[in-house]
C-alpha positions as CSV (number, residue, x, y, z in Angstrom):
1,M,198.6,11.6,110.5
2,A,197.2,7.8,110.0
3,R,196.3,6.3,112.8
4,L,198.0,3.3,114.5
5,W,194.8,1.2,113.9
6,E,192.8,0.7,111.9
7,A,189.7,-1.4,111.7
8,D,189.2,-3.8,108.8
9,P,186.3,-3.9,107.0
10,S,187.1,-7.5,105.3
11,A,187.9,-9.3,108.8
12,L,184.8,-11.8,109.2
13,F,182.7,-13.2,112.5
14,V,184.7,-15.9,114.5
15,K,182.8,-16.8,117.3
16,R,180.4,-15.1,119.8
17,L,182.3,-14.1,123.3
18,G,180.3,-15.0,126.3
19,K,176.5,-15.7,125.6
20,S,173.5,-14.2,123.4
21,A,171.2,-11.7,124.4
22,A,168.9,-14.5,124.7
23,E,170.5,-17.0,126.8
24,L,170.9,-13.5,129.2
25,G,167.7,-12.4,129.1
26,N,168.4,-9.1,127.3
27,S,166.3,-9.5,124.5
28,E,163.2,-11.1,123.1
29,D,164.2,-10.6,119.6
30,E,167.0,-12.1,118.2
31,E,167.5,-9.9,115.3
32,K,167.6,-6.9,117.5
33,C,170.4,-7.5,120.1
34,P,173.8,-6.3,121.7
35,D,176.1,-9.4,121.1
36,I,179.9,-9.3,121.8
37,W,182.1,-11.0,118.5
38,Q,185.7,-12.4,117.6
39,L,187.0,-11.5,114.8
40,D,189.3,-14.0,112.5
41,N,191.7,-10.6,112.5
42,G,191.4,-11.1,116.4
43,D,189.8,-7.3,116.7
44,I,186.5,-7.2,118.8
45,A,182.9,-6.7,116.8
46,I,180.2,-5.3,119.7
47,I,176.3,-4.8,118.6
48,G,174.8,-2.5,121.3
49,R,172.8,0.7,121.1
50,D,174.2,3.7,119.5
51,L,174.6,6.7,122.4
52,T,177.2,8.6,120.9
53,S,175.1,11.6,121.1
54,V,173.3,11.4,124.4
55,Y,177.6,10.9,126.0
56,A,179.7,12.8,124.0
57,S,179.3,16.5,126.0
58,C,179.8,14.8,129.3
59,L,182.7,11.9,128.3
60,P,185.3,12.0,131.3
61,D,189.0,14.1,130.5
62,G,191.1,12.0,128.0
63,V,188.1,10.9,126.1
64,S,186.8,11.4,122.9
65,I,185.2,9.7,120.5
66,G,186.6,10.2,116.7
67,L,185.4,11.1,113.9
68,G,184.1,7.2,112.4
69,E,184.2,6.2,116.0
70,R,180.4,5.6,118.1
71,L,179.9,4.6,121.3
72,V,177.5,1.7,122.2
73,V,176.2,0.7,125.4
74,I,175.5,-3.7,126.0
75,P,174.0,-4.5,129.0
76,G,176.7,-5.2,132.2
77,N,175.7,-9.0,132.4
78,M,176.9,-9.5,128.8
79,L,180.1,-8.4,129.4
80,S,180.5,-10.6,132.0
81,A,179.3,-13.7,130.3
82,A,182.0,-12.8,127.9
83,K,185.0,-12.8,130.5
84,V,185.7,-16.8,130.7
85,D,186.6,-16.5,126.4
86,I,188.4,-12.9,126.5
87,P,192.6,-14.3,127.3
88,D,194.1,-12.5,129.6
89,A,196.9,-9.5,128.4
């Protein structure tokens, strides 16, 4: 069965949502830091720590990590800073 949504690997980075990790005090190394980006097709790219194997055995009911998916964690202040760039539904 086909997935209802599929990531488009040809989509390009358009703009950062929120502030950089350095601006938020979450990173001293610009080459290795969490980030949130809007892609040119409207999808969102998240760069964070891969904790898939840590959380895989303790996910809440109804939550699963599909084949080809990873669970990443970013600092909470990073998502809060991005709120101004995320339109209301």
